[in-house]
C-alpha positions as CSV (number, residue, x, y, z in Angstrom):
1,X,18.2,-4.8,8.8
2,X,20.3,-3.3,6.1
3,X,18.4,-2.3,3.0
4,X,19.3,-3.7,-0.4
5,X,19.1,-1.7,-3.6
6,X,15.8,-3.5,-4.4
7,X,14.4,-2.5,-0.9
8,X,15.4,1.1,-1.5
9,X,13.6,1.1,-4.9
10,X,10.5,-0.5,-3.5
11,X,10.3,2.1,-0.7
12,X,11.0,5.0,-3.1
13,X,8.2,3.9,-5.3
14,X,5.7,4.7,-2.5
15,X,6.6,8.4,-2.9
16,X,7.4,8.5,-6.6
17,X,3.9,7.3,-7.4
18,X,4.8,5.4,-10.6
19,X,7.7,3.5,-12.2
20,X,8.1,6.2,-14.7
21,X,8.6,8.9,-12.0
22,X,11.1,6.6,-10.2
23,X,12.9,5.8,-13.4
24,X,13.4,9.6,-14.0
25,X,14.9,10.0,-10.5
26,X,17.3,7.1,-11.0
27,X,18.1,8.0,-14.6
28,X,17.1,4.8,-16.3
29,X,14.1,3.5,-18.3
30,X,10.9,2.5,-16.6
31,X,11.3,-1.0,-18.1
32,X,14.6,-1.3,-16.3
33,X,13.1,-0.1,-13.0
34,X,10.4,-2.7,-13.4
35,X,13.0,-5.5,-13.8
36,X,15.0,-4.2,-10.8
37,X,11.9,-4.0,-8.6
38,X,11.3,-7.7,-9.5
39,X,14.9,-8.7,-8.8
40,X,15.3,-12.4,-8.4
41,X,11.7,-13.1,-9.6
42,X,10.3,-14.2,-13.0
43,X,10.6,-11.4,-15.6
44,X,12.9,-9.6,-13.2
45,X,16.6,-8.9,-13.1
46,X,18.8,-11.6,-11.8
47,X,20.7,-8.9,-9.9
48,X,20.7,-5.1,-9.8
49,X,24.1,-4.1,-11.2
50,X,26.5,-2.6,-8.7
51,X,27.1,0.4,-10.9
52,X,23.5,1.5,-10.3
53,X,24.0,1.7,-6.5
54,X,25.0,5.4,-6.5
55,X,22.0,6.5,-8.5
56,X,19.6,4.4,-6.5
57,X,21.1,5.9,-3.3
58,X,20.5,9.5,-4.6
59,X,16.9,8.7,-5.4
60,X,16.4,7.0,-2.0
61,X,17.8,10.0,-0.2
62,X,15.3,12.2,-2.1
63,X,12.5,9.8,-1.1
64,X,13.6,9.9,2.5
65,X,13.5,13.8,2.5
66,X,10.0,13.9,0.9
67,X,8.7,11.2,3.3
68,X,10.1,13.0,6.3
69,X,8.4,16.3,5.2
70,X,5.1,14.5,4.7
71,X,5.4,12.9,8.2
72,X,5.8,16.4,9.7
73,X,2.7,17.6,7.9
74,X,0.7,14.6,9.0
75,X,2.1,14.7,12.6
76,X,3.2,11.1,12.5
77,X,6.7,9.8,13.4
78,X,9.2,9.4,10.6
79,X,10.9,6.1,10.3
80,X,14.5,6.5,8.9
81,X,15.2,2.8,9.0
82,X,12.4,1.8,6.6
83,X,10.7,5.0,5.3
84,X,7.4,4.4,3.6
85,X,5.6,7.4,2.2
86,X,2.2,7.7,3.9
87,X,-0.4,10.4,3.7
88,X,-3.4,11.3,5.9
89,X,-6.4,11.7,3.6
90,X,-8.8,14.5,4.6
91,X,-12.4,13.7,5.4
92,X,-15.4,15.1,3.5
93,X,-15.6,17.9,6.0
94,X,-12.0,18.9,5.0
95,X,-10.5,17.9,8.3
96,X,-7.6,15.3,8.7
97,X,-8.8,11.8,9.2
98,X,-7.6,9.2,11.6
99,X,-6.1,6.9,9.0
100,X,-2.8,7.0,7.0
101,X,-2.4,5.4,3.6
102,X,0.7,4.1,1.8
103,X,0.3,3.3,-1.9
104,X,2.4,1.4,-4.4
105,X,3.7,-1.0,-1.8
106,X,3.5,-4.2,-3.9
107,X,7.3,-4.5,-4.4
108,X,8.1,-4.3,-0.6
109,X,9.3,-7.8,0.3
110,X,7.6,-9.6,3.2
111,X,10.5,-9.3,5.6
112,X,10.7,-5.6,5.0
113,X,6.9,-5.2,5.2
114,X,7.0,-7.0,8.6
115,X,9.7,-4.5,9.8
116,X,7.6,-1.6,8.6
117,X,4.5,-2.9,10.5
118,X,6.6,-3.6,13.6
119,X,8.1,-0.1,13.6
120,X,4.6,1.4,13.1
121,X,3.4,-0.4,16.3
122,X,6.5,0.9,18.2
123,X,5.2,4.5,17.6
124,X,2.3,3.6,20.0
125,X,0.1,5.8,17.8
126,X,-1.8,3.2,15.8
127,X,-4.4,0.7,16.5
128,X,-4.6,-1.4,13.4
129,X,-3.3,-2.2,9.9
130,X,-5.2,-3.4,6.8
131,X,-3.6,-4.4,3.5
132,X,-5.1,-4.1,0.1
133,X,-4.6,-6.3,-3.0
134,X,-6.1,-6.3,-6.4
135,X,-8.1,-9.5,-6.6
136,X,-9.5,-11.5,-9.5
137,X,-13.2,-11.7,-8.4
138,X,-14.0,-14.9,-10.4
139,X,-11.3,-16.7,-8.5
140,X,-12.1,-15.1,-5.2
141,X,-15.8,-15.9,-5.4
142,X,-15.2,-19.4,-6.8
143,X,-17.0,-18.6,-10.0
144,X,-16.4,-20.6,-13.2
145,X,-13.8,-19.0,-15.5
146,X,-16.5,-18.9,-18.2
147,X,-19.0,-17.0,-16.1
148,X,-19.9,-13.6,-17.6
149,X,-21.0,-10.6,-15.7
150,X,-24.7,-11.6,-15.6
151,X,-23.9,-15.1,-14.4
152,X,-21.8,-13.6,-11.6
153,X,-24.6,-11.3,-10.6
154,X,-27.1,-14.2,-10.4
155,X,-24.8,-16.3,-8.2
156,X,-24.0,-13.5,-5.8
157,X,-27.0,-11.1,-5.9
158,X,-27.8,-12.0,-2.2
159,X,-24.8,-9.8,-1.1
160,X,-26.8,-6.6,-1.7
161,X,-25.4,-3.1,-1.8
162,X,-24.0,-2.9,1.8
163,X,-22.7,-5.5,4.3
164,X,-23.8,-5.6,7.9
165,X,-21.1,-3.0,8.7
166,X,-22.3,-0.5,6.1
167,X,-19.5,-1.2,3.7
168,X,-20.0,-1.6,-0.1
169,X,-20.1,-5.3,-1.0
170,X,-17.9,-6.9,-3.6
171,X,-20.8,-7.3,-6.0
172,X,-21.9,-3.7,-5.7
173,X,-18.3,-2.7,-6.4
174,X,-18.3,-5.1,-9.3
175,X,-21.5,-3.7,-10.8
176,X,-20.2,-0.2,-10.5
177,X,-17.0,-1.1,-12.5
178,X,-19.0,-3.0,-15.1
179,X,-21.3,0.0,-15.6
180,X,-18.4,2.3,-16.2
181,X,-16.3,-0.2,-18.3
182,X,-17.7,-3.6,-19.2
183,X,-15.2,-6.4,-18.5
184,X,-13.2,-4.3,-16.0
185,X,-15.2,-5.3,-12.9
186,X,-13.6,-8.7,-12.6
187,X,-10.6,-7.2,-10.8
188,X,-11.4,-5.4,-7.6
189,X,-9.4,-4.0,-4.6
190,X,-9.9,-6.1,-1.5
191,X,-8.7,-5.3,2.0
192,X,-7.8,-7.6,4.8
193,X,-9.8,-7.2,8.0
194,X,-8.0,-4.8,10.3
195,X,-5.3,-6.5,12.4
196,X,-4.6,-5.4,15.9
197,X,-1.4,-3.3,16.2
198,X,-2.3,-1.4,19.3
199,X,0.5,-0.8,21.9
200,X,-0.7,-3.6,24.0
201,X,-0.7,-6.2,21.2
202,X,2.1,-8.7,20.9
203,X,4.1,-7.9,17.7
204,X,4.5,-11.5,16.6
205,X,0.8,-12.2,17.0
206,X,-0.1,-9.1,15.0
207,X,2.3,-9.9,12.2
208,X,1.1,-13.5,12.1
209,X,-2.5,-12.3,11.9
210,X,-2.0,-9.9,9.0
211,X,0.3,-12.3,7.1
212,X,-2.1,-15.3,7.4
213,X,-5.0,-13.2,6.1
214,X,-2.8,-12.1,3.1
215,X,-1.7,-15.6,2.3
216,X,-5.1,-17.3,2.8
217,X,-7.4,-14.7,1.4
218,X,-5.4,-12.6,-1.1
219,X,-2.4,-14.6,-2.4
220,X,-4.3,-17.3,-4.3
221,X,-6.4,-14.7,-6.2
222,X,-4.2,-11.5,-6.4
223,X,-3.4,-9.8,-9.7
224,X,-1.4,-7.2,-7.7
225,X,-0.5,-8.3,-4.2
226,X,-0.3,-6.0,-1.1
227,X,-0.3,-2.7,-3.1
228,X,-1.6,-0.5,-0.3
229,X,-1.3,-0.3,3.5
230,X,-4.2,1.3,5.4
231,X,-3.1,2.4,8.9
232,X,-5.7,3.2,11.6
233,X,-4.3,5.7,14.1
234,X,-5.5,6.0,17.6
235,X,-8.5,8.3,18.2
236,X,-7.2,11.9,18.5
237,X,-3.7,11.0,17.5
238,X,-3.4,13.9,15.0
239,X,-4.7,16.5,17.4
240,X,-2.4,15.3,20.2
241,X,0.8,15.9,18.2
242,X,2.7,19.1,18.0
243,X,1.8,21.3,15.1
244,X,4.6,21.4,12.5
245,X,6.0,24.7,11.3
246,X,4.3,25.8,8.1
247,X,7.0,25.3,5.5
248,X,6.7,22.9,2.6
249,X,3.3,22.5,1.2
250,X,5.1,21.8,-2.1
251,X,6.3,18.4,-0.8
252,X,5.7,15.8,-3.4
253,X,5.3,17.9,-6.5
254,X,8.9,17.5,-7.3
255,X,8.7,13.8,-7.4
256,X,5.2,13.3,-8.9
257,X,5.5,15.4,-12.1
């Protein structure tokens, strides 16, 4: 599908890293970029002005170049139709992991997000996708609005430090945030359970699964909705790809200053 100016800005934000960086690329204020990213929404611009198209296209072209370079480094197919900047975090042992992460995705509209996920599946190199949102824990855990940190701990202390899959529980995450900065723990990053995007999965079923999780679990409680994509690649996917020529380790420094 053709990309609108808003789509291009939303995609470019994934490589820019912040509205301020994106605003510098487009040559406008970060407040204006914020309104353009929320085009047609409350507190957003009614319509991005036509005279901004050329500057947005220049910034988008730069985003595409940076995203393509990163895809080569991470040995993952580049998608020119809907380029989202993804990186492959290294493990503690310094080796590349089997996951890819896209950040600052919260302004990508649902229809475009579906296209991105469908295109990811078409690579036949992934097995699942999880989406993160920033969640209001009081709402998510059905606590009273007046509950303070101690009340929340008493209600949900049974969760413990780890769940049955060895993951940090919500309350442990909450406690950690409260210890660092009292009052900050009531918002926490929550991921959907991994949805099946293996080559054998039916695309419509996969999209329906991830979107239903987002709408049922995240949407009612989100302070920032769908701000990260976590992409699980197939085992050995990185090793099985051709090694890129060593050129541009500088990649995103130009855009993230």
